[in-house]
N, C-alpha and C positions, 0 to 999 in steps of 0.2 A: 579147451572147450568145456571141460568139467567145471572150471571156475565160472565161466560165463553162464552155464546152465544153472549152477547153484545160485548165483546172484540174481539172475533173471527169474529163477523159480521163487526166490524169496519175495520179489516184487509181485509176481502173479499170485502167490499165496496170500499176500496182503490184500489184493483185490478180492480174492475168494473169501477172505475173512470178513470183509465189509459186507459182501453179499450174504454170507451165512448169518451174520448178526442180524441183518434185516429179515431174513427168512425165519429166524428164530423168534422174532417179535421184540428183540431188544431195541430196535430202531424202527420207526415208522417209515412209510414210503416217501415222506417229504422231509425227514430229519437230515438228509444229506445237505439241505440248504444251510443248516447250522455249521456243519463242517466246512462247507464251501466258502462261507463267509470268513472263517478263520484262515483257510488256505489262500483265498484270493486277496485278502486284505492284510494278512500278517505273515504267514510262513513263506509263501511264494515270493512276495516282495523282498523279504529278508534274504531268501536264497539268491535272488537276483543281485542284491547289494553285495552279498558275500562274494559272488562270482566276479563282479566287476571290480571289487576292491583289491582282488589278488591278480587281476589280469594286467598284462603289459599292453601298452598302447600300440596297436597295429592298424595303420590306416587301411590296410587291405580288408579288414573285417567290416569296415563301414559299408562296403559294397553289398554286404549280405542283407542290409535293411531293405533297399529297393528290390533285391532278389526275392525276399519273402513276400513282398507286396505283389511282385510280378507273377509269382507262382499262383497266388490266390486269384489274381485277375484272369490269368490264362484259364484256370479251372472254371471261373464264373462265366466267361464268354463261351466256352465250350458247352457248358450246361445250358446257356441261353440259346445257342444254336440248336442243340440237341432237342430242346423242348419247344421249339418255335411253333409247331403245329398242335401242341397240346392245349388243354384247357388252362384258364388262368390259375386255378388252384394247383394244377400239376406243375406249371411253370414256376410258381412261387416256391413249391417244394424243392424242385431240382436246383434252382438258382441259389437257394439258401443252404442246401445240405450237401451239395457236391464240392463247393470251394470252402476254404477255411479249415484251420487246424487247432486242435486242443493241445497245444504244445506245453503250456505252463504246467498243467496238471498231469498230463499223460506222458509227455516225451522228456521234459526236463529232468524228472527223476532218473530216467535211463541215462541221460547225458551226465548227470551228477555221479552216477555209479560207474560209468564205463569210459567216458570220452575225455576226461581230464579238463583242466582249466580252460584251455583254448577251445575245446569242443563245447563246453558249457556256455562260454561267451558267444560263440558262433550261433548256438541254438537260441540264445536270448536275442541276438541281433536279428535273426530270421523271424522271431516272434514279434519284434517291434513292427516290421512290415506287415506280418500276418494280422496283428491287432487292429490295424487300420481297417481291414475288411471285416473281421469277425465282430468287432465292437460297434459297427454301424455302417461301414462302407458297403458291404453286400446288401444290407437291409435297404439302404438309400438307393442303390442301383436297381435292386429288384422292384422297389416301389416306383421308380421312374419308368422302368420297362413295362410294368403291368398297369401303369396309370393310376396308382394310388399313393399319393404323397401329400402330407399335410403341412410340410415346411420345406424351405430350401435345402437341397442335398448337403451343401457344405456345412450349414448350421447343424443339421441332423447328425452328421458324422462327428463334428467337433464336440457337440454336447455329449455324445456317447463316450468318446475317447477321454475327455477331460474328467468325466465322472468315474473313470476306471482307475482304482488305486494301482493296479498292476502296470497299466500303460504309463501313468504318471511316474512310477518308480523307474520304468525303463527309460523314459525320456530324461529324467534327472541324472540317472547313472550314466547314460550315453553322453550327456553334455559334460559331466565331470570327467569322463574318460577322455573326451576330445581335448579338453583344456588342461588335462592332467592335474586336476584338483583333488587332493586326497581327502577322504572323509575322516572326521575325528575318530580316534581309536575307540572311545566308548560306544559310538554308533556301530562300528564294525564288530565289536565284541557282542553287542546285543543282537545284531543281525546274524552272526554265526550261531548264537545260541538258539534263536527262533527258527532260523533256516534249517537247522539240523533235523527239525521235526517235519519238514516239508514232504520228504519222500514218503514217509509212513502215512501221514494224513491225506496226501493227495491220492495215493493208491487205495487207501481205505474208502475215501470219498467216492472214487470211481465204482467200487463194489457196491456202495450204498445206492448209487444212481442207477445201476443196471436193472433193466426190465426187458424181458424177451418177448418176441411176437407170440400172440395167443392163437392166431389162425394161420393156415397155410397161405392165404392171400397176403396177409401182412408180411409174412416171412419172404414170400416171393418178391413183393415190391421192394422190401428192404434190401434183399440181396441184389436185385436188379440195379438199384441206385448205387450200392457199394461197388458193384462190378465196374460201373462207369467211373466212380471216384478213384478206385485203386488202379484202373487202367490208365488214367491220367497220371497217377502217382508214379507208375512204372516209367512212363515216358520222361517225366520231370527228373526222376532219380537217375536214369541213364544219362540224360543230358547233363545233370549236375556233376555226376561222377567222371564222365569222360571229356567234358568240354570246359569245365571251370579251371582256370589256371591258379588253383589254390592248393594249400597243403592238405595232406590226407586227413588230418584231424577235422578240418573245416568241411571237407567233402563228406566225411562220415556223418557229421551233424546235419548237413542239408538232406542227405538221403534218408536219415531217420525222421527228420521233420516232415517230409512230404508224405510219409506213411502214417502220420498221426491220425488219431480218431477225430470224429466230427466235433466241432466246437459245441460246448454246452449251451451257447446262446442261440444256436440254429433253431431248435424247437420253439424257443420264445419268440423269435422274429417270424418264424413260419406261422405261428398262431396270430400274431399281430396283423399280418398281411392276408389272413383268410385262407392259408394253406392247411394241409392235413397235419395238425400239430401232434396227434396221437401217433401217426405213422413216423413223423420226424423224431419223436421220442424213442420209438422202437428201433428205428434205424440207427440212431445215436448209440443206443445200448449195444446193438449187434456189432457196431464198428469198434467198440472198445476192446473186446477180447481178440478180434481179428488183428487190430493194429498192434496190440501187445505181443501176439505170437509172431507177427511179421518182423517187428523190431528185434525180438529175441533171435530169430533166424538170421537177421542181418548182422547182429553182433557176433554170432558164431562164424558167419561168412567172412567178417572182417578179421577174425582171428584174435579177438580181444580176450 
């Protein structure tokens, strides 16, 4: 347990470092965007390539892709039903901030540090399905439900996915794994070098992003939303742990994934559809330390 606390503590301290650097004035409130561009377009795709390049082909892992999508869809429809009698603004907020996971930046570093190669690949597979929702699927479904859509849903989702470097990397790595096509060694070496920086940069970026509620009302609404989100996560985690006929490494990855913090794109899409973007940003920030603490507790429970 001491080793788990030490390694998880290092990750949490990296988040705290990013937040402290912002509070000290060394980084501005929007400077996280620079770090996020490096993470989402360079170090995170490199970490994915490294994980897939060392993974053995296991057809059972392919099932995790629709599982990730299914978890997001389940949370979306529950949020849709929960908010059915609310105002349009509130419906937009719930349907975009209850489903979807920030796996690449918040959960994958934990997987890299604790779950081993199989767990990392399982986390990536789950994130492929998750990416369909967080990169445009939830936005398109919410627009359709609330009656505000400017283009066909399929085109909207495809446009968002194909413009994501991370999703493109996932897709290419997945295809190469299916057909057992090895990457050239120079590409793997470069990916290992760049991917090694992902954990630090991703955790530091989360610290730079963090903003906490400034009023009791904001805090109350954020906690109310998160109570719904994590309540759903508990049900999904229990179902995944006890019902899935998969190895313990895979089940650990899925349990961690469903407790991930809110996707960083949720506030952006909330704003686009006329929801409360400020509250979405605050809720996103509050979800980060909660998820990190829950994942640390789960790692201790797993005995890693």
